[in-house]
N, C-alpha and C positions, 0 to 999 in steps of 0.2 A: 183773521176775518173778524174776530171779536172787536179789535180796535176800529175796524171799518164800520161795524154795526154801531158801536158807540158814537162814532163821528156822525153817522146818519141820524141817530136818535137825538144827539145833541143839537144838530142843525134843526131837526123837526121841532123839538121842544123850544129852542130859541125862537123859532118862527112864531110859535103859539104865544110865548111870553111877550115877544115883541109886539104882537097884535093886541095882546091883552093889556100889558102895562105900558107899552109904547117905548120901552127901553130894552136893549139886548141884555140877556142874562148870561153871564159867563161863569 
């Protein structure tokens, strides 16, 4: 479940960074 939570958080932060910087952060 920890991996799933990390995946969700990663997607969430990537979405914010994408909207902020305009580029996906991996």
